[in-house]
C-alpha positions as CSV (number, residue, x, y, z in Angstrom):
1,M,-8.3,0.6,-6.9
2,Y,-5.7,-0.8,-9.2
3,F,-5.9,-4.0,-11.3
4,V,-3.1,-6.3,-12.4
5,Y,-4.4,-8.3,-15.3
6,V,-3.3,-11.0,-17.7
7,L,-4.5,-11.2,-21.3
8,K,-4.2,-14.1,-23.7
9,N,-4.6,-14.3,-27.4
10,S,-5.2,-17.3,-29.7
11,I,-2.8,-16.2,-32.4
12,N,0.5,-16.8,-30.6
13,T,-0.7,-18.1,-27.2
14,Q,1.3,-15.4,-25.4
15,F,0.2,-13.7,-22.2
16,Y,0.3,-9.9,-21.7
17,K,0.5,-8.6,-18.1
18,E,-0.1,-5.0,-17.0
19,I,-1.7,-2.7,-14.4
20,T,-4.5,-0.2,-14.8
21,K,-7.1,1.7,-12.8
22,Y,-9.8,1.1,-15.4
23,L,-9.9,-2.6,-16.3
24,E,-12.9,-2.7,-18.7
25,N,-11.7,0.4,-20.7
26,R,-8.2,-0.9,-20.9
27,I,-9.3,-4.3,-22.4
28,K,-11.4,-2.5,-24.9
29,E,-8.4,-0.3,-25.9
30,H,-6.3,-3.4,-26.4
31,N,-8.9,-5.0,-28.7
32,Q,-9.4,-1.8,-30.6
33,G,-5.7,-1.8,-31.5
34,K,-4.8,1.3,-29.6
35,H,-1.6,-0.2,-28.1
36,K,1.4,-1.0,-30.4
37,Y,2.3,-4.4,-29.1
38,T,-1.2,-5.8,-28.4
39,S,-2.6,-4.5,-31.7
40,Q,-0.5,-7.1,-33.6
41,F,-2.2,-10.1,-32.0
42,L,-5.9,-9.3,-31.8
43,P,-8.3,-10.4,-30.2
44,W,-7.3,-10.5,-26.5
45,E,-9.3,-12.0,-23.7
46,I,-8.8,-11.4,-20.0
47,I,-7.9,-14.6,-18.2
48,Y,-6.9,-13.4,-14.8
49,F,-6.9,-10.3,-12.6
50,E,-6.2,-9.1,-9.1
51,K,-7.2,-5.9,-7.2
52,Y,-4.9,-3.7,-5.2
53,E,-5.4,-0.6,-3.1
54,T,-2.2,1.2,-4.2
55,S,-0.3,1.4,-7.5
56,K,2.9,0.3,-5.6
57,E,1.2,-3.0,-4.6
58,A,-0.1,-3.5,-8.1
59,R,3.3,-2.8,-9.7
60,T,5.1,-5.2,-7.3
61,R,2.6,-7.9,-8.2
62,E,2.9,-7.1,-12.0
63,L,6.7,-7.5,-11.8
64,F,6.3,-10.8,-10.0
65,L,3.9,-12.2,-12.6
66,K,6.4,-11.2,-15.3
67,S,9.1,-13.2,-13.5
68,G,9.8,-16.9,-13.9
69,A,8.2,-17.7,-10.6
70,G,5.2,-15.6,-11.6
71,R,4.8,-17.4,-14.9
72,E,4.9,-20.7,-13.0
73,F,2.3,-19.4,-10.5
74,L,0.0,-18.5,-13.4
75,K,0.5,-21.9,-15.0
76,R,-0.6,-23.6,-11.8
77,K,-3.4,-21.2,-11.1
78,L,-4.9,-21.3,-14.6
79,S,-4.1,-25.0,-15.2
80,I,-2.1,-24.2,-18.4
């Protein structure tokens, strides 16, 4: 199982989108400052995720969410 997830922080109100096999562990790593980009804007909270059977499906969805259409989808979905 693969997860596509979206994180949000309160410092700069940016979203961070990525895929992982281990969602809970990955979120902990982000909030422990173990990743260069996300360590600058702690703390992060997960605001959205989706599950996929294959890494290819998850990667395709991640790329969509990072596109303009994907950002619009998230705005509508999350009422932002």
